[in-house]
C-alpha positions as CSV (number, residue, x, y, z in Angstrom):
1,M,51.9,111.5,12.1
2,V,54.5,113.7,13.7
3,S,56.9,115.6,11.2
4,T,60.9,115.1,11.6
5,D,60.8,119.1,12.3
6,D,58.3,118.7,15.0
7,L,60.2,115.6,16.2
8,L,63.4,117.2,16.6
9,K,62.1,120.4,17.9
10,R,60.6,118.2,20.8
11,F,63.9,116.4,21.1
12,T,65.6,119.6,21.2
13,D,63.6,120.6,24.2
14,G,64.5,117.8,26.2
15,D,61.5,115.8,25.4
16,R,62.5,112.1,26.3
17,T,59.5,110.5,24.4
18,A,60.8,112.5,21.2
19,L,64.3,111.0,22.0
20,S,62.5,107.1,22.3
21,K,61.3,107.9,19.1
22,I,64.4,108.8,17.4
23,I,66.2,106.1,18.6
24,T,63.5,103.6,17.2
25,L,63.7,105.2,13.8
26,V,67.5,104.8,13.8
27,E,67.2,101.5,14.9
28,N,64.8,100.7,12.3
29,H,66.6,102.3,9.5
30,E,63.3,104.4,8.6
31,S,63.8,106.6,5.5
32,S,64.0,109.7,7.7
33,F,67.0,108.5,9.7
34,P,70.2,109.8,7.8
35,D,68.5,113.3,7.7
36,V,67.8,113.1,11.5
37,L,71.3,112.0,12.4
38,D,73.1,114.8,10.1
39,R,70.8,117.4,11.7
40,L,71.8,116.2,15.2
41,Y,75.2,115.4,14.8
42,P,76.6,119.3,15.5
43,R,75.1,118.8,18.8
44,T,77.1,115.8,19.4
45,G,80.8,115.4,20.8
46,K,80.3,116.3,24.7
47,A,79.4,112.9,26.0
48,Y,82.2,110.6,27.4
49,R,81.5,107.0,26.3
50,I,82.2,104.0,28.5
51,G,82.2,100.4,27.4
52,V,81.4,97.7,29.6
53,T,82.4,94.1,28.3
54,G,83.0,90.8,29.7
55,P,82.2,86.8,30.0
56,P,78.7,86.2,30.3
57,G,77.5,86.0,34.1
58,A,80.0,88.4,35.3
59,G,77.4,90.9,36.4
60,K,77.9,93.7,33.9
61,S,74.3,94.9,34.3
62,T,74.6,95.2,38.0
63,L,77.9,97.1,37.8
64,V,76.3,99.4,35.1
65,S,73.6,100.2,37.4
66,G,76.3,100.9,40.3
67,L,78.2,103.1,38.0
68,V,75.2,105.0,36.8
69,Q,74.3,105.6,40.5
70,R,77.5,107.1,41.1
71,V,77.5,109.3,38.2
72,R,74.0,110.6,39.2
73,A,75.5,111.3,42.5
74,D,77.4,114.1,40.7
75,D,74.4,115.3,39.2
76,K,75.5,114.4,35.7
77,L,73.0,112.6,32.7
78,V,73.3,109.3,31.7
79,G,72.8,107.4,28.6
80,V,72.8,103.3,28.9
81,I,72.8,101.2,25.7
82,A,72.0,97.8,27.0
83,V,72.9,95.5,24.1
84,D,71.1,92.3,24.3
85,P,71.2,88.8,22.6
86,S,68.8,88.8,19.8
87,S,66.1,86.6,20.0
88,P,66.3,83.9,17.5
89,F,62.6,83.9,16.6
90,T,62.0,87.5,16.1
91,G,65.3,89.3,15.8
92,G,64.3,91.4,18.8
93,A,66.2,92.3,21.8
94,L,65.2,89.5,24.9
95,L,65.5,92.7,27.3
96,G,67.3,90.9,29.9
97,D,69.1,94.1,31.1
98,R,66.3,96.3,30.8
99,I,64.7,94.4,33.4
100,R,68.1,94.3,35.7
101,M,68.0,98.0,35.2
102,Q,64.8,99.0,36.1
103,D,65.9,100.7,39.3
104,I,67.8,103.5,37.6
105,G,65.3,103.6,34.5
106,I,63.1,105.5,36.6
107,D,65.5,108.3,37.2
108,P,64.8,111.2,35.0
109,G,68.4,111.9,34.6
110,V,69.1,108.3,33.3
111,F,67.6,106.9,29.8
112,V,68.1,103.4,29.0
113,R,67.7,101.7,25.9
114,S,68.1,97.7,25.1
115,M,69.0,97.0,21.8
116,A,69.3,93.6,19.9
117,T,72.4,92.3,18.4
118,R,70.3,91.2,15.2
119,G,73.0,88.9,14.2
120,S,75.8,91.5,14.0
121,L,79.4,90.4,14.9
122,G,80.8,91.2,18.2
123,G,77.7,91.4,20.1
124,L,77.1,95.4,19.3
125,A,74.0,96.3,17.2
126,E,74.6,97.8,14.2
127,A,72.9,101.0,15.2
128,A,74.7,101.1,18.6
129,G,77.1,103.9,17.6
130,D,74.2,106.0,16.1
131,V,72.3,105.9,19.0
132,A,74.8,107.0,21.5
133,D,75.1,110.0,19.0
134,V,71.6,110.6,19.5
135,M,72.2,110.4,23.1
136,D,75.0,112.6,23.1
137,A,73.0,115.0,21.1
138,F,70.2,114.6,23.7
139,G,72.5,116.2,26.5
140,Q,73.8,113.0,28.3
141,D,77.2,113.6,29.9
142,I,78.2,110.0,29.8
143,V,77.0,107.3,27.8
144,I,77.5,103.7,29.0
145,T,77.3,100.6,26.3
146,E,77.1,97.2,27.9
147,T,77.8,94.4,25.4
148,V,76.8,90.8,25.2
149,G,80.3,89.8,25.7
150,V,80.8,87.2,23.4
151,G,82.2,86.8,19.9
152,Q,84.4,89.9,18.6
153,C,82.8,92.4,21.0
154,E,86.0,93.6,22.0
155,L,86.7,95.2,18.5
156,D,83.2,96.9,18.6
157,I,83.6,98.2,22.1
158,A,87.2,99.5,21.8
159,E,86.1,101.6,18.8
160,A,83.0,102.6,19.8
161,C,83.8,103.8,23.6
162,Y,86.9,105.9,25.0
163,T,87.3,104.0,28.1
164,T,86.7,100.1,28.0
165,V,86.2,98.4,31.3
166,V,86.3,94.5,31.1
167,V,84.6,92.7,33.8
168,I,85.6,88.9,34.8
169,V,85.0,86.9,38.0
170,P,86.8,84.8,40.3
171,E,85.9,81.4,39.0
172,S,89.0,79.5,37.9
173,G,89.9,80.1,34.4
174,D,87.8,83.3,33.5
175,A,91.3,85.6,33.4
176,I,92.7,83.1,31.0
177,Q,89.7,82.7,29.0
178,A,89.6,86.6,28.9
179,M,93.0,86.8,27.8
180,K,92.5,84.5,24.8
181,A,89.4,86.0,23.8
182,G,91.4,89.2,23.2
183,L,89.4,90.9,26.1
184,M,92.5,91.9,28.1
185,E,94.1,93.4,25.0
186,I,91.6,96.3,24.9
187,A,90.9,96.8,28.6
188,D,91.5,100.2,30.0
189,V,90.2,99.2,33.4
190,I,89.6,95.7,34.8
191,A,87.1,94.8,37.3
192,I,86.8,91.6,39.2
193,N,83.5,91.4,40.1
194,K,81.5,89.3,42.7
195,A,84.9,89.5,44.7
196,D,83.0,88.0,47.6
197,R,83.8,84.9,46.1
198,E,86.4,82.3,46.7
199,G,89.4,83.0,44.5
200,A,89.0,86.6,43.8
201,D,92.6,87.7,45.4
202,R,94.2,84.4,43.1
203,I,92.7,85.8,39.9
204,A,93.5,89.6,40.7
205,R,96.8,88.4,41.2
206,Q,97.0,86.4,38.0
207,T,95.4,89.1,36.0
208,Q,98.0,91.7,37.4
209,A,100.6,89.6,36.1
210,M,99.5,89.4,32.9
211,L,99.2,93.1,32.6
212,E,102.6,93.4,33.8
213,L,103.9,91.3,31.1
214,R,102.1,92.9,28.3
215,G,103.1,96.2,29.6
216,E,102.0,99.7,29.1
217,R,99.9,100.6,26.4
218,N,100.5,104.4,25.2
219,G,101.5,105.2,28.6
220,W,98.8,103.5,30.3
221,S,98.6,100.3,32.6
222,P,95.0,99.1,33.2
223,P,94.4,98.9,37.3
224,V,92.5,96.0,38.5
225,I,89.6,96.8,40.7
226,C,87.9,94.3,42.9
227,T,84.0,95.0,43.2
228,I,80.9,93.4,44.5
229,A,78.5,95.2,42.3
230,S,75.5,93.7,44.1
231,Q,76.3,95.3,47.2
232,G,77.9,98.5,45.8
233,D,81.6,97.7,47.1
234,G,84.0,98.8,44.8
235,I,82.2,100.7,42.5
236,S,83.4,104.5,43.6
237,D,87.0,102.9,43.1
238,L,86.1,101.8,39.6
239,F,84.5,105.0,38.8
240,D,87.6,107.0,39.9
241,Q,89.8,104.9,37.5
242,I,87.8,105.6,34.8
243,E,88.2,109.4,35.5
244,K,91.6,108.9,35.8
245,H,92.0,107.3,32.2
246,R,89.7,110.1,30.8
247,V,92.0,112.7,32.3
248,F,95.2,110.8,31.1
249,Q,93.7,110.5,27.6
250,T,92.5,114.1,27.5
251,E,96.0,115.5,28.4
252,S,98.2,113.0,26.4
253,G,95.8,113.7,23.3
254,L,94.8,110.3,22.9
255,L,90.9,111.0,23.3
256,K,91.4,113.3,20.4
257,K,92.8,110.7,18.4
258,H,90.7,107.9,19.5
259,R,87.5,110.3,18.5
260,R,89.2,110.8,15.0
261,G,89.7,107.1,14.7
262,N,85.9,106.6,15.6
263,V,85.0,109.0,13.0
264,E,86.9,107.3,10.4
265,A,85.6,103.8,11.2
266,T,82.0,105.1,11.4
267,V,82.3,106.5,7.7
268,K,84.0,103.3,6.2
269,A,81.2,101.3,7.9
270,I,78.6,103.7,6.2
271,V,80.5,103.4,3.0
272,E,80.4,99.8,3.1
273,S,76.8,99.1,4.2
274,E,75.9,101.7,1.0
275,I,78.0,99.8,-1.3
276,H,76.4,96.4,-0.2
277,R,72.7,97.7,-0.5
278,K,73.8,99.2,-4.1
279,V,75.3,96.0,-5.5
280,W,72.8,93.8,-4.3
281,G,70.0,95.5,-5.7
282,E,67.3,93.5,-7.2
283,R,68.7,93.3,-10.9
284,S,72.1,92.0,-9.2
285,L,70.3,89.4,-7.2
286,S,68.4,88.2,-10.5
287,K,71.5,87.9,-12.1
288,L,73.3,86.3,-8.9
289,H,70.3,83.6,-9.1
290,S,71.2,82.8,-13.1
291,L,74.8,82.8,-12.6
292,V,74.4,80.4,-9.9
293,D,72.6,78.0,-12.1
294,E,75.4,78.0,-14.8
295,V,78.0,77.3,-11.9
296,M,75.9,74.5,-10.6
297,G,75.7,73.4,-14.6
298,G,79.6,73.6,-15.1
299,K,79.2,76.8,-17.5
300,R,81.1,79.0,-15.3
301,T,83.4,79.2,-12.0
302,P,82.3,81.1,-9.1
303,R,85.1,83.6,-9.8
304,Q,83.7,84.1,-13.4
305,A,80.3,84.6,-12.1
306,S,81.7,87.3,-9.7
307,A,83.4,89.2,-12.6
308,E,80.0,89.2,-14.5
309,I,78.2,90.9,-11.4
310,L,81.1,93.3,-11.0
311,S,81.2,94.2,-14.7
312,M,77.3,95.2,-14.4
313,I,78.0,97.5,-11.7
314,D,81.2,99.1,-13.4
315,G,79.0,99.7,-16.4
316,R,81.0,97.6,-18.7
């Protein structure tokens, strides 16, 4: 079995197999993963993080592949985190994104990782932020996270990434539904993909009108770009707008503020996870079962049962 020190040395030397193994131990929360992340963290902070989200079927994976090819044209290294829906039977990723991205996956300057949501709210895998840190530490210049695009994903992706691209398609109602879902509220750039379909111009106008009603957010008004990702059309324009947003955030100080907020959210998430783990230890679970019996028997109320468990934790 490879020691942590050897694994980290190989990682530092640019071994992609070591990168893959470290991501696996992070995803699986193996016993060594906190130490590994702590030792890698000083190497982070250089990668620019882009999020891509939107309704299912919008062609996000094809669009991400196009963005990766555009970034690679500048000889930059790219990491891609493709968050797949969890298998209802195994909890593992269905790997649809990995299959669709196989063309870019053979590029030595690109590292693609599919992750399962494992039931986490918002479609982002619980460990996605840690995996982005690992890719950052490995030296990837840009890390792109593609989400499932359902549920509360807009909250997750807005916190984890510095530029959020919302992808919609021309079919009637998509723009309205995206607005209702809150996607427009977190969009930094909007891509209307599959723009060769009927209704693309109409949806573009509707979307632009919605954004004008919303007004600028922190001095930035999201541009609307039409793309046909399957043909590569509009990808360069989309990337140019992402770059403009990066420059805008850097010069305005918003990027530093965003990164600070991301760190704060990460610390809170770790604390909450540890509290949950400690609260629901074997002793608490055993007590919970007996208290539930008492509640069911009419001897206690749920609030009284909760107070009993909290008193055990407080040591009272």
